[in-house]
TORKOL-4160 file (C-alpha; in steps of 0.2 Angstrom, whole numbers, padded with zeros to 4 digits, m for minus):
210
<pt num="1" X="m0072" Y="m0090" Z="m0075"/>
<pt num="2" X="m0085" Y="m0077" Z="m0077"/>
<pt num="3" X="m0080" Y="m0058" Z="m0072"/>
<pt num="4" X="m0092" Y="m0044" Z="m0073"/>
<pt num="5" X="m0084" Y="m0028" Z="m0075"/>
<pt num="6" X="m0096" Y="m0012" Z="m0070"/>
<pt num="7" X="m0099" Y="m0002" Z="m0083"/>
<pt num="8" X="m0105" Y="0015" Z="m0076"/>
<pt num="9" X="m0097" Y="0027" Z="m0088"/>
<pt num="10" X="m0081" Y="0031" Z="m0081"/>
<pt num="11" X="m0068" Y="0017" Z="m0083"/>
<pt num="12" X="m0054" Y="0011" Z="m0093"/>
<pt num="13" X="m0065" Y="m0004" Z="m0098"/>
<pt num="14" X="m0055" Y="m0010" Z="m0115"/>
<pt num="15" X="m0037" Y="m0013" Z="m0105"/>
<pt num="16" X="m0046" Y="m0023" Z="m0090"/>
<pt num="17" X="m0056" Y="m0032" Z="m0102"/>
<pt num="18" X="m0042" Y="m0039" Z="m0113"/>
<pt num="19" X="m0031" Y="m0041" Z="m0096"/>
<pt num="20" X="m0044" Y="m0054" Z="m0089"/>
<pt num="21" X="m0047" Y="m0061" Z="m0106"/>
<pt num="22" X="m0029" Y="m0066" Z="m0108"/>
<pt num="23" X="m0030" Y="m0074" Z="m0090"/>
<pt num="24" X="m0043" Y="m0085" Z="m0098"/>
<pt num="25" X="m0059" Y="m0076" Z="m0091"/>
<pt num="26" X="m0074" Y="m0074" Z="m0099"/>
<pt num="27" X="m0079" Y="m0056" Z="m0096"/>
<pt num="28" X="m0095" Y="m0046" Z="m0098"/>
<pt num="29" X="m0094" Y="m0027" Z="m0097"/>
<pt num="30" X="m0112" Y="m0021" Z="m0092"/>
<pt num="31" X="m0123" Y="m0010" Z="m0082"/>
<pt num="32" X="m0136" Y="m0022" Z="m0081"/>
<pt num="33" X="m0138" Y="m0030" Z="m0064"/>
<pt num="34" X="m0144" Y="m0047" Z="m0069"/>
<pt num="35" X="m0130" Y="m0050" Z="m0081"/>
<pt num="36" X="m0118" Y="m0045" Z="m0067"/>
<pt num="37" X="m0127" Y="m0058" Z="m0056"/>
<pt num="38" X="m0121" Y="m0071" Z="m0067"/>
<pt num="39" X="m0103" Y="m0067" Z="m0063"/>
<pt num="40" X="m0091" Y="m0077" Z="m0052"/>
<pt num="41" X="m0083" Y="m0060" Z="m0046"/>
<pt num="42" X="m0085" Y="m0041" Z="m0050"/>
<pt num="43" X="m0073" Y="m0027" Z="m0055"/>
<pt num="44" X="m0076" Y="m0009" Z="m0052"/>
<pt num="45" X="m0064" Y="0001" Z="m0064"/>
<pt num="46" X="m0063" Y="0020" Z="m0063"/>
<pt num="47" X="m0055" Y="0035" Z="m0071"/>
<pt num="48" X="m0059" Y="0052" Z="m0068"/>
<pt num="49" X="m0066" Y="0063" Z="m0053"/>
<pt num="50" X="m0072" Y="0055" Z="m0038"/>
<pt num="51" X="m0088" Y="0066" Z="m0035"/>
<pt num="52" X="m0093" Y="0062" Z="m0055"/>
<pt num="53" X="m0090" Y="0043" Z="m0051"/>
<pt num="54" X="m0101" Y="0042" Z="m0035"/>
<pt num="55" X="m0115" Y="0053" Z="m0045"/>
<pt num="56" X="m0115" Y="0040" Z="m0061"/>
<pt num="57" X="m0116" Y="0026" Z="m0049"/>
<pt num="58" X="m0130" Y="0035" Z="m0040"/>
<pt num="59" X="m0140" Y="0038" Z="m0057"/>
<pt num="60" X="m0137" Y="0020" Z="m0062"/>
<pt num="61" X="m0142" Y="0014" Z="m0046"/>
<pt num="62" X="m0127" Y="0004" Z="m0046"/>
<pt num="63" X="m0122" Y="0010" Z="m0029"/>
<pt num="64" X="m0136" Y="0000" Z="m0021"/>
<pt num="65" X="m0132" Y="m0014" Z="m0031"/>
<pt num="66" X="m0113" Y="m0013" Z="m0024"/>
<pt num="67" X="m0121" Y="m0013" Z="m0006"/>
<pt num="68" X="m0130" Y="m0029" Z="m0009"/>
<pt num="69" X="m0113" Y="m0038" Z="m0018"/>
<pt num="70" X="m0104" Y="m0034" Z="m0002"/>
<pt num="71" X="m0119" Y="m0039" Z="0010"/>
<pt num="72" X="m0119" Y="m0056" Z="0000"/>
<pt num="73" X="m0100" Y="m0057" Z="0002"/>
<pt num="74" X="m0096" Y="m0059" Z="m0016"/>
<pt num="75" X="m0079" Y="m0054" Z="m0023"/>
<pt num="76" X="m0077" Y="m0037" Z="m0028"/>
<pt num="77" X="m0061" Y="m0028" Z="m0035"/>
<pt num="78" X="m0059" Y="m0008" Z="m0036"/>
<pt num="79" X="m0046" Y="m0003" Z="m0046"/>
<pt num="80" X="m0038" Y="0015" Z="m0046"/>
<pt num="81" X="m0053" Y="0027" Z="m0044"/>
<pt num="82" X="m0064" Y="0011" Z="m0041"/>
<pt num="83" X="m0054" Y="0007" Z="m0027"/>
<pt num="84" X="m0054" Y="0026" Z="m0020"/>
<pt num="85" X="m0075" Y="0024" Z="m0021"/>
<pt num="86" X="m0074" Y="0010" Z="m0009"/>
<pt num="87" X="m0068" Y="0022" Z="0004"/>
<pt num="88" X="m0079" Y="0032" Z="0017"/>
<pt num="89" X="m0077" Y="0049" Z="0010"/>
<pt num="90" X="m0066" Y="0061" Z="m0003"/>
<pt num="91" X="m0060" Y="0078" Z="m0003"/>
<pt num="92" X="m0059" Y="0079" Z="m0022"/>
<pt num="93" X="m0066" Y="0093" Z="m0029"/>
<pt num="94" X="m0080" Y="0094" Z="m0016"/>
<pt num="95" X="m0082" Y="0083" Z="m0001"/>
<pt num="96" X="m0091" Y="0067" Z="m0007"/>
<pt num="97" X="m0097" Y="0052" Z="0003"/>
<pt num="98" X="m0091" Y="0036" Z="m0004"/>
<pt num="99" X="m0097" Y="0018" Z="m0003"/>
<pt num="100" X="m0089" Y="0016" Z="0014"/>
<pt num="101" X="m0082" Y="m0002" Z="0012"/>
<pt num="102" X="m0065" Y="0003" Z="0020"/>
<pt num="103" X="m0062" Y="0014" Z="0033"/>
<pt num="104" X="m0053" Y="0030" Z="0028"/>
<pt num="105" X="m0053" Y="0047" Z="0018"/>
<pt num="106" X="m0047" Y="0051" Z="0000"/>
<pt num="107" X="m0035" Y="0065" Z="0000"/>
<pt num="108" X="m0024" Y="0075" Z="m0013"/>
<pt num="109" X="m0005" Y="0073" Z="m0013"/>
<pt num="110" X="0001" Y="0091" Z="m0004"/>
<pt num="111" X="0017" Y="0091" Z="m0016"/>
<pt num="112" X="0028" Y="0094" Z="m0003"/>
<pt num="113" X="0036" Y="0083" Z="0010"/>
<pt num="114" X="0048" Y="0087" Z="0023"/>
<pt num="115" X="0050" Y="0104" Z="0014"/>
<pt num="116" X="0054" Y="0095" Z="m0002"/>
<pt num="117" X="0043" Y="0099" Z="m0017"/>
<pt num="118" X="0038" Y="0081" Z="m0027"/>
<pt num="119" X="0028" Y="0079" Z="m0042"/>
<pt num="120" X="0009" Y="0078" Z="m0042"/>
<pt num="121" X="0001" Y="0067" Z="m0049"/>
<pt num="122" X="0010" Y="0051" Z="m0044"/>
<pt num="123" X="0013" Y="0043" Z="m0059"/>
<pt num="124" X="0026" Y="0029" Z="m0064"/>
<pt num="125" X="0032" Y="0014" Z="m0058"/>
<pt num="126" X="0033" Y="0011" Z="m0038"/>
<pt num="127" X="0040" Y="m0002" Z="m0028"/>
<pt num="128" X="0026" Y="m0013" Z="m0019"/>
<pt num="129" X="0030" Y="m0017" Z="0000"/>
<pt num="130" X="0018" Y="m0032" Z="0007"/>
<pt num="131" X="0012" Y="m0029" Z="0025"/>
<pt num="132" X="m0003" Y="m0042" Z="0027"/>
<pt num="133" X="m0005" Y="m0056" Z="0016"/>
<pt num="134" X="m0024" Y="m0060" Z="0011"/>
<pt num="135" X="m0028" Y="m0079" Z="0009"/>
<pt num="136" X="m0026" Y="m0076" Z="m0011"/>
<pt num="137" X="m0009" Y="m0069" Z="m0009"/>
<pt num="138" X="0002" Y="m0084" Z="m0003"/>
<pt num="139" X="0017" Y="m0085" Z="m0016"/>
<pt num="140" X="0033" Y="m0074" Z="m0018"/>
<pt num="141" X="0029" Y="m0062" Z="m0032"/>
<pt num="142" X="0040" Y="m0061" Z="m0049"/>
<pt num="143" X="0043" Y="m0043" Z="m0047"/>
<pt num="144" X="0042" Y="m0029" Z="m0037"/>
<pt num="145" X="0036" Y="m0014" Z="m0045"/>
<pt num="146" X="0018" Y="m0008" Z="m0052"/>
<pt num="147" X="0012" Y="0006" Z="m0063"/>
<pt num="148" X="0003" Y="0021" Z="m0052"/>
<pt num="149" X="m0008" Y="0037" Z="m0060"/>
<pt num="150" X="m0015" Y="0046" Z="m0046"/>
<pt num="151" X="m0017" Y="0064" Z="m0038"/>
<pt num="152" X="m0027" Y="0057" Z="m0024"/>
<pt num="153" X="m0023" Y="0042" Z="m0011"/>
<pt num="154" X="m0031" Y="0034" Z="0004"/>
<pt num="155" X="m0027" Y="0041" Z="0020"/>
<pt num="156" X="m0033" Y="0038" Z="0040"/>
<pt num="157" X="m0036" Y="0018" Z="0035"/>
<pt num="158" X="m0038" Y="0003" Z="0046"/>
<pt num="159" X="m0020" Y="m0004" Z="0045"/>
<pt num="160" X="m0029" Y="m0022" Z="0047"/>
<pt num="161" X="m0036" Y="m0017" Z="0030"/>
<pt num="162" X="m0018" Y="m0014" Z="0022"/>
<pt num="163" X="m0011" Y="m0027" Z="0011"/>
<pt num="164" X="0003" Y="m0018" Z="0002"/>
<pt num="165" X="0010" Y="0000" Z="0001"/>
<pt num="166" X="0021" Y="0010" Z="m0011"/>
<pt num="167" X="0033" Y="0024" Z="m0004"/>
<pt num="168" X="0031" Y="0040" Z="m0013"/>
<pt num="169" X="0041" Y="0054" Z="m0007"/>
<pt num="170" X="0040" Y="0048" Z="0011"/>
<pt num="171" X="0021" Y="0046" Z="0010"/>
<pt num="172" X="0014" Y="0028" Z="0013"/>
<pt num="173" X="0003" Y="0025" Z="m0001"/>
<pt num="174" X="m0009" Y="0011" Z="0002"/>
<pt num="175" X="m0007" Y="0001" Z="m0015"/>
<pt num="176" X="m0018" Y="m0014" Z="m0011"/>
<pt num="177" X="m0032" Y="m0016" Z="0003"/>
<pt num="178" X="m0044" Y="m0030" Z="0008"/>
<pt num="179" X="m0059" Y="m0032" Z="0018"/>
<pt num="180" X="m0067" Y="m0048" Z="0018"/>
<pt num="181" X="m0073" Y="m0051" Z="m0001"/>
<pt num="182" X="m0069" Y="m0034" Z="m0007"/>
<pt num="183" X="m0051" Y="m0029" Z="m0013"/>
<pt num="184" X="m0045" Y="m0013" Z="m0019"/>
<pt num="185" X="m0030" Y="m0010" Z="m0030"/>
<pt num="186" X="m0024" Y="0009" Z="m0032"/>
<pt num="187" X="m0012" Y="0006" Z="m0047"/>
<pt num="188" X="m0017" Y="m0001" Z="m0064"/>
<pt num="189" X="m0012" Y="m0021" Z="m0063"/>
<pt num="190" X="m0018" Y="m0021" Z="m0081"/>
<pt num="191" X="m0003" Y="m0009" Z="m0084"/>
<pt num="192" X="0010" Y="m0016" Z="m0073"/>
<pt num="193" X="0019" Y="m0030" Z="m0081"/>
<pt num="194" X="0022" Y="m0045" Z="m0074"/>
<pt num="195" X="0018" Y="m0041" Z="m0056"/>
<pt num="196" X="0002" Y="m0034" Z="m0061"/>
<pt num="197" X="m0003" Y="m0050" Z="m0071"/>
<pt num="198" X="0002" Y="m0061" Z="m0055"/>
<pt num="199" X="m0008" Y="m0051" Z="m0044"/>
<pt num="200" X="m0025" Y="m0052" Z="m0055"/>
<pt num="201" X="m0020" Y="m0069" Z="m0058"/>
<pt num="202" X="m0019" Y="m0072" Z="m0038"/>
<pt num="203" X="m0035" Y="m0063" Z="m0035"/>
<pt num="204" X="m0043" Y="m0074" Z="m0048"/>
<pt num="205" X="m0038" Y="m0090" Z="m0040"/>
<pt num="206" X="m0044" Y="m0083" Z="m0024"/>
<pt num="207" X="m0060" Y="m0080" Z="m0031"/>
<pt num="208" X="m0060" Y="m0100" Z="m0038"/>
<pt num="209" X="m0058" Y="m0106" Z="m0021"/>
<pt num="210" X="m0073" Y="m0096" Z="m0014"/>
């Protein structure tokens, strides 16, 4: 299976590439649309600030390409900031419009919940609670925890698009979302041990059956 990792200048590309290769994938890391068109599925990584990422996507015209990907019902997985870019908007730094593949807004953790102070960023291992199983996620997972590193999270989402969440200081943090052929993972599956490997593997199996 060939996976195209979208290189728009803001992603931890090496770790994602190596994780996919360990699962037997042929991986191409590129911003070239013609090369991406040869892939069975696409992965949108992301590290950094939302406005900078949307600016880079616009400069490379990859934002327009991603719209054609969704319209064509091609499998797409967004990871961390890559997932956040799939939502309607973000308040990070300055209000910025996102791709709008998912309903909702990206907001910063306040650091206070029910008069209790909690750490921001949300960094470390958290248990995932599955609420809705997409077709590619059928079996019980071999572990329960995944690794998060983020200061912003998706709010005001469509609950029908929520696959799994993590509880962080009483806040329901969307961990996996899905809408048709588009999937998002807020955590880093490539750094999440057995469960991360399992989730990537299951997503790839879902791609293979499309």
